[in-house]
C-alpha distance (Angstrom), angle and dihedral (degrees) to the residues before:
residue distance angle dihedral
M1 . . .
S2 3.76 . .
S3 3.78 121.7 .
N4 3.82 89.4 -116.9
Q5 3.78 92.6 68.1
K6 3.78 116.9 80.5
L7 3.76 125.0 -158.4
D8 3.73 121.0 -140.2
V9 3.80 119.3 -130.6
G10 3.81 93.9 -94.7
E11 3.78 93.9 51.4
R12 3.79 91.7 46.2
R13 3.81 91.8 51.2
A14 3.81 91.1 46.5
A15 3.80 90.9 51.1
Q16 3.81 89.4 52.3
G17 3.78 91.9 47.7
A18 3.80 90.3 -118.9
G19 3.79 125.5 142.6
R20 3.78 132.2 43.3
S21 3.75 128.8 -51.5
L22 3.77 117.3 -110.8
R23 3.79 89.8 -117.6
S24 3.81 93.2 57.4
V25 3.81 90.3 48.8
F26 3.82 91.4 52.3
I27 3.81 91.0 47.8
A28 3.81 91.1 50.7
L29 3.81 91.5 49.5
A30 3.79 91.9 47.7
V31 3.81 91.4 50.7
F32 3.80 90.1 48.4
Y33 3.81 94.7 51.3
V34 3.81 94.6 42.9
T35 3.81 90.2 50.6
A36 3.81 91.5 47.2
G37 3.80 89.8 48.5
F38 3.80 92.5 51.7
L39 3.81 93.3 46.3
N40 3.81 91.6 49.2
G41 3.81 99.7 31.1
T42 3.79 96.6 111.1
Y43 3.78 92.5 48.9
L44 3.79 93.8 45.1
Y45 3.81 89.4 53.3
E46 3.81 92.3 48.0
D47 3.79 90.4 49.7
A48 3.81 90.9 49.5
S49 3.81 90.6 51.5
K50 3.81 90.0 57.2
R51 3.80 93.2 58.2
E52 3.78 122.9 106.7
Y53 3.81 113.0 -84.4
G54 3.78 114.0 -95.0
R55 3.78 143.0 77.3
S56 3.79 94.4 -45.7
R57 3.80 93.3 54.5
T58 3.79 92.3 45.9
F59 3.80 91.3 49.2
W60 3.82 95.1 49.0
M61 3.80 93.4 44.2
A62 3.80 91.2 51.3
L63 3.81 90.9 46.8
T64 3.80 96.2 48.2
Q65 3.80 99.8 38.5
P66 3.85 94.4 83.9
L67 3.80 89.7 47.8
A68 3.79 90.6 51.6
E69 3.80 92.2 48.3
V70 3.81 93.0 50.7
S71 3.80 90.7 45.1
N72 3.81 91.4 51.8
V73 3.81 95.9 43.9
L74 3.82 92.8 49.2
K75 3.83 92.2 38.0
L76 3.81 90.3 -127.5
H77 3.79 91.2 143.1
L78 3.82 88.1 68.4
F79 3.80 89.6 65.1
R80 3.79 90.3 56.4
D81 3.81 90.6 46.8
Q82 3.81 90.0 55.7
V83 3.81 92.4 48.0
E84 3.81 90.6 51.2
K85 3.80 91.3 47.8
V86 3.82 91.7 52.1
R87 3.79 91.6 45.1
K88 3.80 92.1 53.3
E89 3.82 92.8 51.7
């Protein structure tokens, strides 16, 4: 590489082998969204049940029902309730 060409920060880090692999980033994002879904599953299901009747409502209720069940079985919705109670105070 000639001295006239400059690397941006991302290219320099990639050349050094620094940073995270794309796979680890995807895994972290997946864990984040699954955790958020479980913590909010009950509320997502309730919100879906308030939608107008039709395909959209049916789709969202079917999608969020397993999240709501896991949230209720593991009592994860109680954690969100406590956070909301503290936030309101």
